[in-house]
All heavy atoms as an XYZ file, in Angstrom:
688
protein
N       0.858     -1.159      0.000
C       0.000      0.000      0.000
C       0.906      1.223      0.000
O       1.887      1.285      0.717
C      -0.880     -0.022      1.253
C      -1.854      1.110      1.289
S      -2.934      1.232      2.720
C      -3.141     -0.362      3.348
N       0.565      2.211     -0.802
C       1.368      3.415     -0.877
C       0.855      4.502      0.038
O      -0.120      4.336      0.789
N       1.534      5.640     -0.025
C       1.153      6.767      0.815
C      -0.234      7.274      0.428
O      -1.052      7.599      1.295
C       2.204      7.884      0.705
C       3.498      7.426      1.357
C       1.717      9.163      1.375
C       4.627      8.423      1.248
N      -0.521      7.343     -0.856
C      -1.822      7.831     -1.314
C      -2.971      6.963     -0.830
O      -3.997      7.475     -0.356
N      -2.817      5.667     -0.938
C      -3.874      4.755     -0.481
C      -4.041      4.832      1.035
O      -5.168      4.770      1.548
C      -3.550      3.328     -0.905
N      -2.947      5.002      1.759
C      -3.029      5.113      3.218
C      -3.775      6.381      3.630
O      -4.626      6.350      4.525
C      -1.629      5.121      3.825
O      -0.964      3.923      3.544
N      -3.462      7.479      2.979
C      -4.146      8.740      3.291
C      -5.622      8.646      2.917
O      -6.491      9.151      3.635
C      -3.440      9.914      2.596
C      -2.064     10.128      3.229
C      -4.268     11.189      2.682
C      -1.204     11.146      2.543
N      -5.920      7.978      1.810
C      -7.319      7.791      1.415
C      -8.076      6.997      2.479
O      -9.195      7.355      2.854
C      -7.394      7.087      0.063
C      -8.797      6.740     -0.350
C      -9.649      7.726     -0.820
C      -9.265      5.434     -0.253
C     -10.949      7.412     -1.186
C     -10.550      5.121     -0.621
C     -11.400      6.109     -1.093
N      -7.486      5.913      2.979
C      -8.139      5.122      4.023
C      -8.320      5.922      5.304
O      -9.362      5.817      5.967
C      -7.349      3.845      4.308
C      -7.456      2.729      3.283
C      -6.598      1.550      3.708
C      -8.889      2.295      3.090
N      -7.321      6.722      5.652
C      -7.445      7.575      6.833
C      -8.599      8.560      6.673
O      -9.415      8.743      7.594
C      -6.148      8.337      7.083
C      -5.017      7.557      7.742
C      -3.720      8.337      7.667
C      -5.359      7.262      9.177
N      -8.683      9.208      5.520
C      -9.742     10.194      5.289
C     -11.114      9.522      5.250
O     -12.074     10.015      5.862
C      -9.483     10.942      3.982
N     -11.227      8.403      4.552
C     -12.503      7.697      4.476
C     -12.943      7.213      5.856
O     -14.117      7.342      6.232
C     -12.404      6.516      3.503
C     -13.669      5.703      3.287
C     -14.743      6.573      2.646
C     -13.369      4.497      2.431
N     -12.011      6.692      6.626
C     -12.327      6.244      7.973
C     -12.772      7.385      8.865
O     -13.717      7.244      9.650
N     -12.110      8.549      8.747
C     -12.503      9.703      9.557
C     -13.894     10.192      9.171
O     -14.697     10.560     10.043
C     -11.478     10.821      9.393
N     -14.203     10.181      7.891
C     -15.544     10.584      7.449
C     -16.588      9.630      8.010
O     -17.621     10.055      8.537
C     -15.609     10.648      5.914
C     -14.777     11.829      5.408
C     -17.051     10.761      5.427
C     -14.575     11.839      3.906
N     -16.327      8.334      7.903
C     -17.296      7.361      8.410
C     -17.423      7.424      9.926
O     -18.518      7.268     10.470
C     -16.910      5.945      7.979
C     -17.074      5.620      6.498
C     -16.577      4.210      6.222
C     -18.507      5.789      6.058
N     -16.316      7.652     10.621
C     -16.353      7.634     12.087
C     -16.973      8.902     12.666
O     -17.682      8.838     13.663
C     -14.947      7.441     12.635
N     -16.724     10.042     12.056
C     -17.115     11.296     12.682
C     -18.256     12.034     11.980
O     -18.926     12.846     12.611
C     -15.910     12.231     12.776
C     -14.754     11.633     13.524
C     -13.519     11.506     12.927
C     -14.906     11.175     14.821
C     -12.444     10.956     13.610
C     -13.846     10.619     15.511
C     -12.604     10.514     14.907
N     -18.477     11.794     10.695
C     -19.437     12.611      9.964
C     -20.704     11.872      9.553
O     -21.718     12.507      9.319
C     -18.776     13.206      8.722
N     -20.660     10.573      9.428
C     -21.819      9.822      8.950
C     -22.621      9.323     10.147
O     -22.073      8.721     11.067
C     -21.377      8.632      8.062
C     -22.564      7.790      7.659
C     -20.640      9.134      6.841
N     -23.913      9.592     10.106
C     -24.795      9.126     11.179
C     -25.915      8.271     10.591
O     -27.093      8.556     10.770
C     -25.368     10.320     11.942
C     -24.311     11.098     12.686
C     -24.913     12.176     13.553
O     -26.125     12.129     13.817
O     -24.168     13.070     13.956
N     -25.534      7.243      9.881
C     -26.516      6.348      9.276
C     -26.645      5.096     10.136
O     -25.689      4.671     10.797
C     -26.078      5.963      7.871
N     -27.830      4.523     10.133
C     -28.075      3.283     10.862
C     -28.316      2.166      9.865
O     -29.275      2.181      9.110
C     -29.302      3.423     11.775
C     -29.047      4.356     12.930
O     -27.886      4.409     13.383
O     -29.993      5.025     13.378
N     -27.406      1.203      9.871
C     -27.537      0.025      9.024
C     -27.594     -1.166      9.962
O     -26.740     -1.323     10.842
C     -26.346     -0.099      8.053
C     -26.264      1.138      7.145
C     -26.460     -1.358      7.222
C     -25.056      1.151      6.256
N     -28.611     -1.995      9.777
C     -28.766     -3.125     10.692
C     -27.580     -4.079     10.569
O     -27.210     -4.511      9.483
C     -30.067     -3.867     10.407
O     -30.042     -4.410      9.113
N     -26.963     -4.376     11.691
C     -25.847     -5.314     11.715
C     -24.492     -4.660     11.519
O     -23.478     -5.332     11.641
N     -24.431     -3.367     11.180
C     -23.156     -2.687     10.963
C     -23.111     -1.415     11.794
O     -24.081     -0.665     11.871
C     -22.976     -2.306      9.494
C     -22.762     -3.425      8.487
C     -22.699     -2.862      7.092
C     -21.489     -4.181      8.795
N     -21.966     -1.173     12.390
C     -21.745      0.081     13.086
C     -20.762      0.896     12.244
O     -19.582      0.545     12.144
C     -21.183     -0.185     14.480
C     -21.102      1.070     15.322
O     -21.496      2.156     14.819
O     -20.647      0.971     16.470
N     -21.246      1.947     11.612
C     -20.437      2.752     10.694
C     -19.240      3.364     11.423
O     -18.150      3.472     10.861
C     -21.313      3.852     10.045
C     -22.451      3.231      9.240
C     -20.482      4.763      9.168
C     -22.010      2.441      8.053
N     -19.425      3.754     12.673
C     -18.324      4.339     13.443
C     -17.172      3.367     13.634
O     -16.000      3.730     13.507
N     -17.499      2.108     13.927
C     -16.462      1.094     14.116
C     -15.743      0.820     12.794
O     -14.507      0.674     12.763
C     -17.067     -0.206     14.700
C     -16.042     -1.326     14.712
C     -17.603      0.048     16.087
N     -16.480      0.767     11.707
C     -15.862      0.558     10.392
C     -14.915      1.716     10.082
O     -13.817      1.529      9.558
C     -16.945      0.401      9.301
C     -17.704     -0.898      9.524
C     -16.314      0.426      7.908
C     -18.893     -1.078      8.621
N     -15.327      2.942     10.427
C     -14.462      4.100     10.226
C     -13.167      4.002     11.015
O     -12.087      4.287     10.496
N     -13.271      3.603     12.287
C     -12.066      3.448     13.107
C     -11.152      2.353     12.564
O      -9.932      2.485     12.574
C     -12.441      3.161     14.558
C     -12.826      4.403     15.295
C     -14.077      4.805     15.622
C     -11.939      5.415     15.766
N     -14.031      6.013     16.269
C     -12.727      6.406     16.379
C     -10.557      5.578     15.735
C     -12.178      7.551     16.952
C     -10.019      6.717     16.319
C     -10.816      7.682     16.908
N     -11.742      1.266     12.072
C     -10.933      0.185     11.496
C     -10.196      0.670     10.252
O      -9.012      0.385     10.053
C     -11.820     -1.045     11.187
C     -12.285     -1.681     12.493
C     -11.073     -2.058     10.320
C     -13.336     -2.764     12.309
N     -10.891      1.445      9.401
C     -10.238      1.975      8.207
C      -9.129      2.956      8.570
O      -8.068      2.978      7.931
C     -11.260      2.653      7.297
C     -12.217      1.718      6.557
C     -13.234      2.521      5.768
C     -11.447      0.791      5.639
N      -9.348      3.778      9.596
C      -8.294      4.701     10.021
C      -7.078      3.947     10.548
O      -5.927      4.313     10.250
C      -8.823      5.668     11.083
C      -9.693      6.762     10.515
S      -9.987      8.094     11.665
C     -10.995      7.305     12.899
N      -7.284      2.888     11.311
C      -6.158      2.087     11.800
C      -5.415      1.397     10.661
O      -4.182      1.328     10.663
C      -6.644      1.062     12.820
C      -7.060      1.629     14.173
C      -7.653      0.516     15.044
C      -5.889      2.280     14.864
N      -6.168      0.891      9.682
C      -5.527      0.252      8.530
C      -4.717      1.274      7.733
O      -3.598      0.981      7.281
C      -6.581     -0.405      7.639
N      -5.260      2.471      7.549
C      -4.526      3.518      6.841
C      -3.276      3.944      7.579
O      -2.218      4.148      6.985
N      -3.370      4.067      8.908
C      -2.207      4.440      9.705
C      -1.137      3.350      9.654
O       0.055      3.641      9.498
C      -2.627      4.704     11.149
C      -1.529      5.184     12.086
C      -0.999      6.536     11.637
C      -2.050      5.256     13.503
N      -1.549      2.094      9.754
C      -0.592      0.984      9.671
C       0.080      0.948      8.298
O       1.299      0.760      8.193
C      -1.292     -0.342      9.952
N      -0.708      1.151      7.236
C      -0.130      1.180      5.891
C       0.848      2.320      5.712
O       1.903      2.168      5.087
N       0.537      3.476      6.287
C       1.434      4.628      6.185
C       2.738      4.373      6.929
O       3.825      4.646      6.404
C       0.735      5.871      6.742
C       1.457      7.196      6.582
C       1.610      7.547      5.112
C       0.689      8.289      7.301
N       2.667      3.805      8.118
C       3.875      3.513      8.890
C       4.736      2.480      8.176
O       5.959      2.633      8.073
C       3.499      3.042     10.318
C       4.695      2.453     11.039
C       2.908      4.188     11.102
N       4.120      1.432      7.654
C       4.879      0.388      6.956
C       5.522      0.933      5.688
O       6.679      0.651      5.389
C       3.973     -0.825      6.658
C       3.613     -1.532      7.965
C       4.632     -1.792      5.691
C       2.540     -2.585      7.821
N       4.772      1.747      4.931
C       5.318      2.330      3.703
C       6.514      3.218      4.009
O       7.547      3.135      3.345
C       4.234      3.139      2.977
O       3.149      2.269      2.647
C       4.779      3.764      1.709
N       6.402      4.066      5.014
C       7.514      4.951      5.360
C       8.709      4.169      5.897
O       9.858      4.545      5.655
C       7.053      6.002      6.362
C       6.055      7.027      5.822
C       5.615      7.973      6.922
C       6.633      7.793      4.652
N       8.467      3.080      6.593
C       9.569      2.257      7.088
C      10.326      1.611      5.930
O      11.567      1.561      5.932
C       9.047      1.186      8.034
N       9.610      1.126      4.927
C      10.283      0.526      3.777
C      10.999      1.572      2.950
O      12.059      1.305      2.387
C       9.299     -0.253      2.898
C       8.994     -1.624      3.423
C       7.698     -1.987      3.722
C       9.991     -2.549      3.613
C       7.406     -3.240      4.215
C       9.720     -3.813      4.106
C       8.413     -4.153      4.402
N      10.448      2.771      2.829
C      11.110      3.829      2.083
C      12.399      4.256      2.752
O      13.347      4.637      2.091
C      10.187      5.029      1.935
C       9.273      4.953      0.766
C       8.873      3.843      0.107
C       8.641      6.048      0.115
N       8.016      4.178     -0.889
C       7.864      5.518     -0.902
C       8.650      7.407      0.335
C       7.104      6.324     -1.738
C       7.895      8.207     -0.495
C       7.132      7.666     -1.529
N      12.447      4.212      4.071
C      13.647      4.611      4.786
C      14.785      3.632      4.603
O      15.952      3.995      4.718
N      14.490      2.388      4.283
C      15.516      1.359      4.150
C      15.969      1.135      2.716
O      16.740      0.228      2.461
C      15.007      0.032      4.722
C      14.847      0.102      6.214
O      15.507      0.888      6.868
N      13.958     -0.720      6.745
N      15.453      1.939      1.792
C      15.840      1.726      0.395
C      17.303      2.073      0.174
O      17.850      2.966      0.791
C      14.996      2.579     -0.541
C      13.586      2.118     -0.656
C      12.879      2.773     -1.780
N      13.118      4.216     -1.814
C      12.609      5.010     -2.714
N      11.843      4.524     -3.640
N      12.860      6.290     -2.695
N      17.905      1.367     -0.738
C      19.276      1.655     -1.124
C      19.240      2.813     -2.121
O      18.476      2.804     -3.068
C      19.899      0.421     -1.767
C      21.306      0.643     -2.262
C      21.858     -0.607     -2.838
N      22.433     -1.374     -1.742
C      23.057     -2.517     -1.905
N      23.150     -3.047     -3.089
N      23.559     -3.143     -0.880
N      20.071      3.789     -1.887
C      20.079      4.964     -2.748
C      21.142      4.809     -3.833
O      22.233      4.314     -3.584
C      20.336      6.210     -1.926
C      19.145      6.532     -1.061
C      19.475      7.606     -0.055
N      18.325      7.973      0.743
C      17.868      7.295      1.776
N      18.444      6.172      2.114
N      16.824      7.713      2.461
N      20.812      5.260     -5.024
C      21.717      5.191     -6.153
C      22.061      6.608     -6.589
O      21.175      7.447     -6.743
C      21.079      4.432     -7.326
O      20.744      3.118     -6.897
C      22.021      4.342     -8.494
N      23.349      6.881     -6.767
C      23.810      8.182     -7.236
C      24.068      8.066     -8.728
O      24.776      7.171     -9.184
C      25.093      8.612     -6.492
C      25.617      9.917     -7.041
C      24.821      8.716     -5.009
N      23.476      8.978     -9.500
C      23.637      8.978    -10.950
C      24.406     10.231    -11.331
O      24.024     11.348    -10.973
C      22.274      8.954    -11.673
C      22.471      9.002    -13.178
C      21.482      7.734    -11.270
N      25.513     10.050    -12.071
C      26.315     11.168    -12.552
C      26.227     11.185    -14.071
O      26.587     10.207    -14.729
C      27.783     11.009    -12.109
O      27.817     10.833    -10.702
C      28.598     12.213    -12.494
N      25.725     12.296    -14.602
C      25.603     12.430    -16.056
C      26.588     13.486    -16.544
O      26.648     14.577    -15.992
C      24.184     12.835    -16.426
C      23.170     11.772    -16.139
C      21.789     12.199    -16.625
N      20.840     11.141    -16.380
C      20.000     11.107    -15.360
N      19.978     12.082    -14.488
N      19.161     10.100    -15.201
N      27.347     13.161    -17.581
C      28.297     14.103    -18.165
C      28.125     14.099    -19.674
O      27.682     13.121    -20.266
C      29.752     13.729    -17.826
O      30.012     12.406    -18.302
C      30.015     13.784    -16.336
N      28.463     15.229    -20.260
C      28.484     15.289    -21.719
C      29.819     15.895    -22.132
O      30.326     16.811    -21.503
C      27.316     16.085    -22.270
C      27.244     17.513    -21.848
C      26.012     18.187    -22.443
O      25.220     17.566    -23.133
N      25.868     19.459    -22.177
N      30.390     15.344    -23.182
C      31.695     15.778    -23.633
C      31.668     15.854    -25.155
O      31.395     14.856    -25.823
C      32.751     14.780    -23.155
C      34.152     15.139    -23.533
C      35.131     14.130    -22.969
O      34.740     13.069    -22.503
N      36.404     14.456    -23.032
N      31.928     17.034    -25.704
C      31.943     17.139    -27.172
C      33.161     16.418    -27.752
O      34.245     16.434    -27.184
C      32.007     18.637    -27.433
C      32.489     19.249    -26.174
C      32.144     18.314    -25.056
N      32.933     15.760    -28.872
C      34.009     15.090    -29.607
C      34.140     15.826    -30.934
O      33.424     15.533    -31.900
C      33.687     13.591    -29.822
C      34.828     12.893    -30.537
C      33.374     12.919    -28.501
N      35.047     16.846    -30.995
C      35.097     17.714    -32.181
C      35.475     16.977    -33.463
O      34.925     17.251    -34.522
C      36.149     18.758    -31.827
C      36.524     18.551    -30.407
C      35.975     17.242    -29.974
N      36.395     16.024    -33.379
C      36.836     15.351    -34.608
C      35.741     14.460    -35.196
O      35.716     14.208    -36.387
C      38.111     14.531    -34.363
C      37.977     13.409    -33.352
C      38.231     13.851    -31.919
O      38.507     15.034    -31.671
O      38.128     12.989    -31.047
N      34.820     13.986    -34.354
C      33.734     13.136    -34.845
C      32.484     13.960    -35.152
O      31.591     13.495    -35.854
C      33.411     12.050    -33.840
N      32.364     15.163    -34.592
C      31.230     16.021    -34.879
C      29.981     15.714    -34.067
O      28.878     16.014    -34.504
N      30.132     15.113    -32.902
C      28.961     14.830    -32.068
C      29.341     15.005    -30.591
O      30.499     15.216    -30.253
C      28.408     13.428    -32.313
C      29.355     12.298    -31.996
C      29.418     11.770    -30.708
C      30.170     11.748    -32.973
C      30.286     10.741    -30.405
C      31.048     10.724    -32.669
C      31.096     10.225    -31.395
O      31.956      9.212    -31.096
N      28.361     14.918    -29.732
C      28.574     15.026    -28.288
C      28.327     13.672    -27.652
O      27.337     13.015    -27.936
C      27.618     16.069    -27.676
O      27.852     17.321    -28.318
C      27.842     16.215    -26.188
N      29.265     13.265    -26.813
C      29.155     11.975    -26.150
C      28.537     12.174    -24.771
O      28.953     13.035    -24.011
C      30.542     11.358    -26.012
C      30.551     10.002    -25.345
C      31.952      9.432    -25.274
O      32.692      9.825    -24.366
O      32.276      8.617    -26.144
N      27.528     11.392    -24.481
C      26.854     11.452    -23.184
C      27.199     10.197    -22.401
O      27.160      9.096    -22.940
C      25.333     11.530    -23.353
C      24.880     12.797    -24.030
C      24.695     12.848    -25.404
C      24.647     13.943    -23.287
C      24.286     14.012    -26.024
C      24.235     15.111    -23.894
C      24.060     15.147    -25.269
O      23.650     16.297    -25.867
N      27.534     10.375    -21.125
C      27.844      9.232    -20.270
C      27.011      9.320    -19.006
O      26.758     10.393    -18.479
C      29.316      9.211    -19.881
C      30.218      8.891    -21.033
C      31.642      8.789    -20.576
N      32.480      8.575    -21.741
C      33.577      7.872    -21.724
N      33.996      7.341    -20.605
N      34.279      7.717    -22.807
N      26.615      8.148    -18.526
C      25.856      8.072    -17.287
C      26.493      6.992    -16.420
O      26.650      5.854    -16.858
C      24.400      7.733    -17.583
C      23.536      7.689    -16.358
C      22.076      7.500    -16.695
O      21.465      8.446    -17.198
O      21.579      6.393    -16.464
N      26.867      7.361    -15.192
C      27.506      6.428    -14.268
C      26.596      6.284    -13.058
O      26.181      7.264    -12.463
C      28.898      6.946    -13.833
C      29.532      6.002    -12.827
C      29.789      7.137    -15.037
N      26.264      5.053    -12.719
C      25.425      4.774    -11.558
C      26.253      4.022    -10.521
O      26.998      3.113    -10.843
C      24.225      3.909    -11.941
C      23.270      4.590    -12.857
C      22.151      3.642    -13.268
N      21.220      4.330    -14.124
C      20.112      4.908    -13.700
N      19.798      4.869    -12.438
N      19.321      5.533    -14.540
N      26.093      4.450     -9.259
C      26.754      3.721     -8.178
C      25.843      3.759     -6.961
O      25.103      4.710     -6.750
C      28.116      4.296     -7.843
C      28.084      5.673     -7.254
C      29.497      6.132     -6.868
N      29.473      7.485     -6.387
C      29.161      7.848     -5.151
N      28.860      6.931     -4.253
N      29.141      9.110     -4.795
N      25.899      2.704     -6.189
C      25.122      2.641     -4.954
C      25.805      3.497     -3.911
O      27.013      3.409     -3.707
C      24.999      1.208     -4.453
C      24.108      0.373     -5.344
O      23.218      0.963     -5.977
O      24.295     -0.849     -5.394
N      25.038      4.329     -3.255
C      25.570      5.208     -2.220
C      25.495      4.486     -0.875
O      24.709      4.822     -0.009
C      24.780      6.515     -2.180
C      25.461      7.566     -1.340
O      26.676      7.446     -1.141
O      24.773      8.497     -0.898
N      26.313      3.470     -0.763
C      26.328      2.629      0.438
C      27.751      2.634      0.976
O      28.702      2.503      0.207
C      25.895      1.183      0.101
C      25.964      0.304      1.317
C      24.512      1.184     -0.496
N      27.932      2.802      2.262
C      29.302      2.777      2.787
C      29.937      1.407      2.563
O      29.257      0.384      2.530
C      29.121      3.073      4.277
C      27.699      2.792      4.577
C      26.936      2.988      3.304
N      31.247      1.399      2.408
C      31.920      0.107      2.184
C      31.842     -0.760      3.429
O      31.666     -0.268      4.539
C      33.373      0.512      1.885
C      33.526      1.852      2.504
C      32.179      2.508      2.422
N      31.970     -2.068      3.249
C      31.919     -2.961      4.410
C      33.141     -2.743      5.297
O      34.178     -2.273      4.835
C      31.933     -4.359      3.788
C      32.537     -4.183      2.450
C      32.173     -2.802      2.000
N      33.030     -3.088      6.562
C      34.183     -2.922      7.460
C      35.304     -3.880      7.080
O      35.065     -4.926      6.487
C      33.611     -3.247      8.842
C      32.419     -4.081      8.568
C      31.880     -3.637      7.256
N      36.526     -3.525      7.425
C      37.640     -4.427      7.108
C      37.552     -5.713      7.913
O      36.924     -5.739      8.974
C      38.890     -3.620      7.492
C      38.399     -2.601      8.447
C      36.957     -2.323      8.090
N      38.156     -6.765      7.427
C      38.086     -8.033      8.169
C      38.835     -7.912      9.493
O      39.812     -7.179      9.623
C      38.756     -9.044      7.248
C      39.606     -8.235      6.323
C      38.920     -6.898      6.193
N      38.355     -8.639     10.462
C      38.982     -8.620     11.775
C      40.192     -9.552     11.769
O      40.131    -10.677     11.297
C      37.988     -9.066     12.833
N      41.317     -9.027     12.267
C      42.527     -9.832     12.355
C      42.719    -10.269     13.803
O      42.549     -9.485     14.725
C      43.739     -9.041     11.886
C      43.657     -8.665     10.422
C      43.354     -7.372     10.048
C      43.856     -9.614      9.431
C      43.262     -7.016      8.718
C      43.773     -9.277      8.101
C      43.476     -7.979      7.749
O      43.384     -7.638      6.432
N      43.096    -11.506     13.966
C      43.292    -11.975     15.337
C      44.732    -12.189     15.663
O      45.613    -12.139     14.899
C      42.527    -13.263     15.581
O      42.858    -14.227     14.600
């Protein structure tokens, strides 16, 4: 579930819990609203937790004219922005 879907569930749950006063036999609209708000909050927390753990990639784009060939060369270098592993332990 993404951030948009989580916010939608939060808003829909708040509308059902606080603004709707309908009586449906066998259903409590307020409880359904609270359940949707909890599901939206859980989805938002989980989504943000996964986004925080993503590996970041640094992209460097350069262009260099090649006069003898008559065109411009474009290069793109991608590298993971992750610290190197620690050195091995010596005993």
